[in-house]
N, CA, C and O atoms as CSV, one atom per row, in Angstrom:
chain,resi,resn,atom,element,x,y,z
A,1,MET,N,N,-12.616,6.129,5.540
A,1,MET,CA,C,-11.453,5.079,5.414
A,1,MET,C,C,-11.524,4.358,3.895
A,1,MET,O,O,-10.581,4.230,3.114
A,2,MET,N,N,-12.746,3.975,3.726
A,2,MET,CA,C,-12.962,3.127,2.564
A,2,MET,C,C,-12.890,3.975,1.196
A,2,MET,O,O,-12.606,3.455,0.117
A,3,ASN,N,N,-13.185,5.365,1.370
A,3,ASN,CA,C,-13.143,6.174,0.152
A,3,ASN,C,C,-11.646,6.250,-0.117
A,3,ASN,O,O,-11.288,6.120,-1.288
A,4,THR,N,N,-10.733,6.445,0.824
A,4,THR,CA,C,-9.295,6.595,0.750
A,4,THR,C,C,-8.684,5.236,-0.053
A,4,THR,O,O,-7.903,5.294,-1.003
A,5,ILE,N,N,-9.178,4.109,0.499
A,5,ILE,CA,C,-8.682,2.945,-0.332
A,5,ILE,C,C,-9.131,2.807,-1.640
A,5,ILE,O,O,-8.382,2.493,-2.565
A,6,LYS,N,N,-10.374,3.038,-1.765
A,6,LYS,CA,C,-10.914,3.075,-3.177
A,6,LYS,C,C,-10.200,3.970,-4.125
A,6,LYS,O,O,-9.722,3.568,-5.185
A,7,GLU,N,N,-10.142,5.265,-3.683
A,7,GLU,CA,C,-9.470,6.272,-4.453
A,7,GLU,C,C,-8.096,5.692,-4.708
A,7,GLU,O,O,-7.709,5.553,-5.868
A,8,LYS,N,N,-7.339,5.347,-3.678
A,8,LYS,CA,C,-5.731,4.846,-3.868
A,8,LYS,C,C,-5.868,3.646,-5.202
A,8,LYS,O,O,-5.103,3.655,-6.167
A,9,LEU,N,N,-6.703,2.907,-5.066
A,9,LEU,CA,C,-6.788,1.812,-6.143
A,9,LEU,C,C,-7.169,2.117,-7.572
A,9,LEU,O,O,-6.853,1.455,-8.560
A,10,LEU,N,N,-7.937,3.284,-7.530
A,10,LEU,CA,C,-8.654,3.380,-8.830
A,10,LEU,C,C,-7.896,4.759,-9.518
A,10,LEU,O,O,-7.941,4.927,-10.737
A,11,THR,N,N,-7.259,5.637,-8.695
A,11,THR,CA,C,-6.668,6.620,-9.411
A,11,THR,C,C,-5.098,6.606,-9.336
A,11,THR,O,O,-4.447,5.852,-8.612
A,12,ASN,N,N,-4.593,7.542,-10.184
A,12,ASN,CA,C,-3.190,7.666,-10.454
A,12,ASN,C,C,-2.417,6.456,-10.978
A,12,ASN,O,O,-1.417,6.048,-10.388
A,13,TRP,N,N,-2.872,5.903,-12.053
A,13,TRP,CA,C,-2.313,4.801,-12.731
A,13,TRP,C,C,-1.380,5.388,-13.741
A,13,TRP,O,O,-1.853,5.895,-14.758
A,14,HIS,N,N,-0.041,5.355,-13.529
A,14,HIS,CA,C,0.850,5.618,-14.419
A,14,HIS,C,C,1.707,4.593,-15.242
A,14,HIS,O,O,1.237,3.456,-15.213
A,15,PHE,N,N,2.702,4.721,-15.870
A,15,PHE,CA,C,3.325,3.662,-16.704
A,15,PHE,C,C,3.940,2.609,-15.743
A,15,PHE,O,O,3.772,1.409,-15.960
A,16,MET,N,N,4.613,3.034,-14.743
A,16,MET,CA,C,5.403,2.211,-13.833
A,16,MET,C,C,4.428,1.412,-13.130
A,16,MET,O,O,4.748,0.245,-12.905
A,17,ARG,N,N,3.399,1.784,-12.774
A,17,ARG,CA,C,2.217,1.083,-11.828
A,17,ARG,C,C,1.724,0.020,-12.751
A,17,ARG,O,O,1.642,-1.147,-12.368
A,18,ILE,N,N,1.339,0.454,-14.160
A,18,ILE,CA,C,0.893,-0.626,-14.866
A,18,ILE,C,C,1.931,-1.699,-15.279
A,18,ILE,O,O,1.585,-2.877,-15.365
A,19,PHE,N,N,3.236,-1.294,-15.542
A,19,PHE,CA,C,4.201,-2.199,-15.856
A,19,PHE,C,C,4.516,-3.312,-14.663
A,19,PHE,O,O,4.831,-4.488,-14.848
A,20,ARG,N,N,4.343,-2.615,-13.360
A,20,ARG,CA,C,4.527,-3.730,-12.429
A,20,ARG,C,C,3.443,-4.546,-12.364
A,20,ARG,O,O,3.706,-5.738,-12.202
A,21,LEU,N,N,2.203,-4.214,-12.453
A,21,LEU,CA,C,0.977,-5.200,-12.538
A,21,LEU,C,C,1.079,-6.015,-13.638
A,21,LEU,O,O,0.562,-7.121,-13.481
A,22,LEU,N,N,1.676,-5.770,-14.886
A,22,LEU,CA,C,1.854,-6.689,-15.935
A,22,LEU,C,C,2.963,-7.583,-15.600
A,22,LEU,O,O,2.924,-8.746,-16.002
A,23,VAL,N,N,4.043,-7.115,-14.836
A,23,VAL,CA,C,5.254,-8.005,-14.573
A,23,VAL,C,C,4.752,-9.094,-13.414
A,23,VAL,O,O,5.051,-10.285,-13.502
A,24,GLY,N,N,4.056,-8.625,-12.457
A,24,GLY,CA,C,3.470,-9.397,-11.362
A,24,GLY,C,C,2.541,-10.483,-11.873
A,24,GLY,O,O,2.532,-11.603,-11.363
A,25,GLY,N,N,1.772,-10.141,-12.868
A,25,GLY,CA,C,0.692,-11.069,-13.356
A,25,GLY,C,C,1.438,-12.070,-14.245
A,25,GLY,O,O,1.215,-13.279,-14.169
A,26,GLY,N,N,2.362,-11.514,-15.121
A,26,GLY,CA,C,2.960,-12.473,-15.860
A,26,GLY,C,C,3.893,-13.722,-15.148
A,26,GLY,O,O,4.041,-14.879,-15.540
A,27,MET,N,N,4.411,-13.097,-14.057
A,27,MET,CA,C,5.188,-13.907,-13.170
A,27,MET,C,C,4.345,-14.994,-12.340
A,27,MET,O,O,4.758,-16.106,-12.009
A,28,LEU,N,N,3.092,-14.455,-12.074
A,28,LEU,CA,C,2.204,-15.372,-11.306
A,28,LEU,C,C,1.799,-16.378,-12.118
A,28,LEU,O,O,1.822,-17.511,-11.638
A,29,VAL,N,N,1.337,-16.194,-13.531
A,29,VAL,CA,C,1.208,-17.193,-14.330
A,29,VAL,C,C,2.562,-18.110,-14.527
A,29,VAL,O,O,2.456,-19.334,-14.446
A,30,ALA,N,N,3.619,-17.599,-14.743
A,30,ALA,CA,C,4.635,-18.488,-14.740
A,30,ALA,C,C,4.934,-19.424,-13.356
A,30,ALA,O,O,5.369,-20.571,-13.458
A,31,ALA,N,N,4.663,-18.827,-12.131
A,31,ALA,CA,C,4.819,-19.543,-11.112
A,31,ALA,C,C,3.883,-20.646,-10.990
A,31,ALA,O,O,4.256,-21.711,-10.497
A,32,PHE,N,N,2.709,-20.475,-11.397
A,32,PHE,CA,C,1.605,-21.546,-11.567
A,32,PHE,C,C,1.994,-22.691,-12.496
A,32,PHE,O,O,1.805,-23.893,-12.309
A,33,GLN,N,N,2.512,-22.151,-13.425
A,33,GLN,CA,C,2.827,-23.376,-14.623
A,33,GLN,C,C,4.136,-24.058,-14.014
A,33,GLN,O,O,4.198,-25.287,-14.031
A,34,SER,N,N,5.054,-23.404,-13.544
A,34,SER,CA,C,6.201,-24.269,-13.351
A,34,SER,C,C,6.234,-24.750,-11.804
A,34,SER,O,O,7.108,-25.507,-11.383
A,35,LYS,N,N,5.179,-24.224,-10.996
A,35,LYS,CA,C,4.952,-24.857,-9.722
A,35,LYS,C,C,6.146,-24.296,-8.878
A,35,LYS,O,O,6.649,-25.114,-8.108
A,36,ASP,N,N,6.595,-23.245,-8.891
A,36,ASP,CA,C,7.715,-22.582,-8.410
A,36,ASP,C,C,7.430,-21.440,-7.362
A,36,ASP,O,O,6.976,-20.369,-7.765
A,37,TRP,N,N,7.684,-21.644,-6.048
A,37,TRP,CA,C,7.070,-20.734,-4.958
A,37,TRP,C,C,7.900,-19.600,-4.874
A,37,TRP,O,O,7.454,-18.671,-4.200
A,38,MET,N,N,9.179,-19.434,-5.484
A,38,MET,CA,C,10.040,-18.394,-5.455
A,38,MET,C,C,9.562,-17.330,-6.390
A,38,MET,O,O,9.524,-16.138,-6.087
A,39,ILE,N,N,9.180,-17.854,-7.604
A,39,ILE,CA,C,8.646,-16.921,-8.556
A,39,ILE,C,C,7.356,-16.266,-8.267
A,39,ILE,O,O,7.052,-15.138,-8.657
A,40,GLY,N,N,6.562,-17.107,-7.503
A,40,GLY,CA,C,5.326,-16.760,-6.745
A,40,GLY,C,C,5.595,-15.658,-5.761
A,40,GLY,O,O,4.777,-14.738,-5.750
A,41,ALA,N,N,6.698,-15.602,-4.864
A,41,ALA,CA,C,7.092,-14.748,-3.975
A,41,ALA,C,C,7.228,-13.254,-4.828
A,41,ALA,O,O,6.537,-12.261,-4.605
A,42,PHE,N,N,8.182,-13.361,-5.741
A,42,PHE,CA,C,8.533,-12.053,-6.629
A,42,PHE,C,C,7.165,-11.568,-7.247
A,42,PHE,O,O,6.823,-10.386,-7.212
A,43,SER,N,N,6.442,-12.524,-7.790
A,43,SER,CA,C,5.049,-11.930,-8.282
A,43,SER,C,C,4.243,-11.350,-7.230
A,43,SER,O,O,3.593,-10.329,-7.456
A,44,ALA,N,N,4.233,-11.888,-6.154
A,44,ALA,CA,C,3.567,-11.195,-4.928
A,44,ALA,C,C,4.181,-9.732,-4.620
A,44,ALA,O,O,3.433,-8.806,-4.305
A,45,PHE,N,N,5.408,-9.589,-4.714
A,45,PHE,CA,C,6.109,-8.332,-4.456
A,45,PHE,C,C,5.649,-7.232,-5.578
A,45,PHE,O,O,5.179,-6.124,-5.321
A,46,PHE,N,N,5.851,-7.698,-6.679
A,46,PHE,CA,C,5.345,-6.693,-7.799
A,46,PHE,C,C,3.864,-6.483,-7.677
A,46,PHE,O,O,3.469,-5.324,-7.810
A,47,LEU,N,N,3.076,-7.330,-7.467
A,47,LEU,CA,C,1.517,-7.013,-7.551
A,47,LEU,C,C,1.300,-6.198,-6.239
A,47,LEU,O,O,0.391,-5.368,-6.247
A,48,TYR,N,N,2.039,-6.355,-5.129
A,48,TYR,CA,C,1.793,-5.646,-4.000
A,48,TYR,C,C,2.110,-4.142,-4.428
A,48,TYR,O,O,1.329,-3.250,-4.096
A,49,GLN,N,N,3.140,-3.893,-5.089
A,49,GLN,CA,C,3.727,-2.418,-5.518
A,49,GLN,C,C,2.643,-1.925,-6.468
A,49,GLN,O,O,2.281,-0.750,-6.417
A,50,ALA,N,N,2.159,-2.712,-7.257
A,50,ALA,CA,C,1.202,-2.171,-8.264
A,50,ALA,C,C,-0.093,-1.660,-7.520
A,50,ALA,O,O,-0.540,-0.519,-7.642
A,51,VAL,N,N,-0.566,-2.526,-6.835
A,51,VAL,CA,C,-1.914,-2.345,-6.055
A,51,VAL,C,C,-1.823,-0.997,-5.193
A,51,VAL,O,O,-2.655,-0.093,-5.264
A,52,THR,N,N,-0.689,-0.994,-4.367
A,52,THR,CA,C,-0.599,0.153,-3.425
A,52,THR,C,C,0.193,1.111,-3.807
A,52,THR,O,O,0.603,1.874,-2.933
A,53,ASP,N,N,0.594,1.307,-5.146
A,53,ASP,CA,C,1.361,2.290,-5.622
A,53,ASP,C,C,2.572,2.747,-4.887
A,53,ASP,O,O,2.796,3.949,-4.744
A,54,THR,N,N,3.369,1.814,-4.412
A,54,THR,CA,C,4.533,1.997,-3.948
A,54,THR,C,C,5.731,1.492,-4.864
A,54,THR,O,O,5.636,0.783,-5.866
A,55,GLY,N,N,6.807,1.985,-4.326
A,55,GLY,CA,C,7.953,1.485,-4.984
A,55,GLY,C,C,9.006,0.861,-4.013
A,55,GLY,O,O,8.551,0.515,-2.923
A,56,CYS,N,N,10.404,0.651,-4.240
A,56,CYS,CA,C,11.207,0.007,-3.378
A,56,CYS,C,C,11.374,1.042,-2.209
A,56,CYS,O,O,11.762,0.525,-1.161
A,57,CYS,N,N,11.193,2.198,-2.177
A,57,CYS,CA,C,11.537,3.083,-1.261
A,57,CYS,C,C,10.285,3.599,-0.359
A,57,CYS,O,O,10.425,4.331,0.621
A,58,GLY,N,N,9.120,3.137,-0.807
A,58,GLY,CA,C,7.856,3.528,-0.228
A,58,GLY,C,C,7.030,4.232,-0.954
A,58,GLY,O,O,7.180,4.188,-2.175
A,59,ALA,N,N,6.127,4.923,-0.470
A,59,ALA,CA,C,4.990,5.664,-1.186
A,59,ALA,C,C,5.625,6.979,-1.893
A,59,ALA,O,O,5.612,8.043,-1.275
A,60,GLN,N,N,6.155,6.898,-3.137
A,60,GLN,CA,C,6.797,7.959,-3.865
A,60,GLN,C,C,7.944,8.546,-3.221
A,60,GLN,O,O,8.195,9.751,-3.272
A,61,GLY,N,N,8.823,7.461,-2.455
A,61,GLY,CA,C,9.995,7.818,-1.740
A,61,GLY,C,C,11.222,8.275,-2.637
A,61,GLY,O,O,12.093,9.076,-2.297
A,62,CYS,N,N,11.102,7.480,-4.088
A,62,CYS,CA,C,12.279,7.778,-4.909
A,62,CYS,C,C,11.968,8.801,-5.941
A,62,CYS,O,O,12.841,9.016,-6.781
A,63,SER,N,N,10.854,9.462,-6.003
A,63,SER,CA,C,10.508,10.416,-7.065
A,63,SER,C,C,10.992,11.802,-6.495
A,63,SER,O,O,11.042,12.110,-5.304
A,64,PRO,N,N,11.352,12.612,-7.627
A,64,PRO,CA,C,11.640,14.006,-7.384
A,64,PRO,C,C,10.397,14.826,-6.894
A,64,PRO,O,O,9.246,14.412,-7.031
A,65,ALA,N,N,10.750,16.124,-6.263
A,65,ALA,CA,C,9.607,16.968,-5.949
A,65,ALA,C,C,8.844,17.224,-7.288
A,65,ALA,O,O,9.404,17.257,-8.384
A,66,ARG,N,N,7.535,17.400,-7.087
A,66,ARG,CA,C,6.897,17.695,-8.566
A,66,ARG,C,C,6.670,19.138,-8.660
A,66,ARG,O,O,6.199,19.636,-9.682
A,67,GLY,N,N,6.987,19.828,-7.630
A,67,GLY,CA,C,6.717,21.399,-7.863
A,67,GLY,C,C,7.377,22.063,-6.670
A,67,GLY,O,O,7.844,21.469,-5.699
A,68,PRO,N,N,7.350,23.598,-6.902
A,68,PRO,CA,C,7.800,24.482,-5.919
A,68,PRO,C,C,7.059,24.134,-4.545
A,68,PRO,O,O,7.740,24.200,-3.521
A,69,LYS,N,N,5.792,23.790,-4.453
A,69,LYS,CA,C,5.101,23.475,-3.134
A,69,LYS,C,C,5.783,22.559,-2.364
A,69,LYS,O,O,5.900,22.714,-1.149
A,70,GLU,N,N,6.391,21.319,-3.148
A,70,GLU,CA,C,6.898,20.240,-2.264
A,70,GLU,C,C,8.453,20.614,-1.837
A,70,GLU,O,O,9.093,19.816,-1.152
A,71,MET,N,N,8.901,21.586,-2.176
A,71,MET,CA,C,10.186,21.951,-1.842
A,71,MET,C,C,10.049,22.753,-0.511
A,71,MET,O,O,9.251,23.682,-0.388
A,72,SER,N,N,10.872,22.332,0.459
A,72,SER,CA,C,10.951,23.053,1.711
A,72,SER,C,C,11.506,24.541,1.562
A,72,SER,O,O,12.320,24.867,0.699
A,73,SER,N,N,11.078,25.216,2.312
A,73,SER,CA,C,11.552,26.881,2.337
A,73,SER,C,C,12.876,27.033,2.561
A,73,SER,O,O,13.501,27.985,2.093
A,74,ALA,N,N,13.485,25.987,3.390
A,74,ALA,CA,C,14.798,26.132,3.862
A,74,ALA,C,C,15.712,25.662,2.785
A,74,ALA,O,O,16.856,26.111,2.842
A,75,VAL,N,N,15.436,24.873,1.848
A,75,VAL,CA,C,16.382,24.480,0.681
A,75,VAL,C,C,16.064,25.454,-0.277
A,75,VAL,O,O,16.998,25.811,-0.995
A,76,ALA,N,N,15.028,25.939,-0.447
A,76,ALA,CA,C,14.653,26.870,-1.802
A,76,ALA,C,C,15.192,28.259,-1.356
A,76,ALA,O,O,15.609,28.882,-2.332
A,77,ASP,N,N,15.285,28.778,-0.460
A,77,ASP,CA,C,15.732,30.094,0.041
A,77,ASP,C,C,17.313,30.218,0.413
A,77,ASP,O,O,17.840,31.328,0.342
A,78,ASP,N,N,17.947,29.265,0.746
A,78,ASP,CA,C,19.270,29.330,1.173
A,78,ASP,C,C,20.316,29.195,0.009
A,78,ASP,O,O,20.259,28.312,-0.846
A,79,ALA,N,N,21.138,30.028,0.064
A,79,ALA,CA,C,22.245,29.812,-0.650
A,79,ALA,C,C,23.313,28.719,-0.425
A,79,ALA,O,O,23.634,28.530,0.748
A,80,ILE,N,N,23.798,28.111,-1.200
A,80,ILE,CA,C,24.741,26.998,-0.983
A,80,ILE,C,C,26.127,27.561,-0.860
A,80,ILE,O,O,26.556,28.098,-1.882
A,81,GLU,N,N,26.907,27.543,0.191
A,81,GLU,CA,C,28.332,27.891,0.149
A,81,GLU,C,C,29.300,26.990,0.054
A,81,GLU,O,O,29.154,25.981,0.745
A,82,TYR,N,N,30.393,27.085,-0.711
A,82,TYR,CA,C,31.394,26.204,-0.963
A,82,TYR,C,C,32.774,26.605,-0.375
A,82,TYR,O,O,33.060,27.802,-0.370
A,83,GLU,N,N,33.559,25.793,0.067
A,83,GLU,CA,C,34.757,26.188,0.692
A,83,GLU,C,C,35.934,25.365,-0.200
A,83,GLU,O,O,35.863,24.136,-0.157
A,84,GLU,N,N,36.739,25.817,-0.800
A,84,GLU,CA,C,37.758,25.100,-1.537
A,84,GLU,C,C,39.046,24.737,-0.465
A,84,GLU,O,O,39.680,25.486,0.278
A,85,ILE,N,N,39.148,23.389,-0.687
A,85,ILE,CA,C,40.342,22.729,0.207
A,85,ILE,C,C,41.358,22.391,-0.581
A,85,ILE,O,O,41.052,21.638,-1.506
A,86,LYS,N,N,42.618,22.755,-0.495
A,86,LYS,CA,C,43.930,22.613,-0.934
A,86,LYS,C,C,44.750,21.703,-0.147
A,86,LYS,O,O,45.926,21.509,-0.455
């Protein structure tokens, strides 16, 4: 269990994850300076996304399939048929 948490925190750092961390950190500083709890709540949201590597849709919910292994065989093998309606 501990290895998976450690691996999740220390691996797979990409541009959006670093961007969320920077935005969350900047907003946290702004929240403390202005003593505004609403900015602090948004900051917590972005920091949570950065630490857990999730987006608005969950863990990689909005990302496209990365390769043919992730595509289901039903979608990859079936031909799509269209019917014209007049």
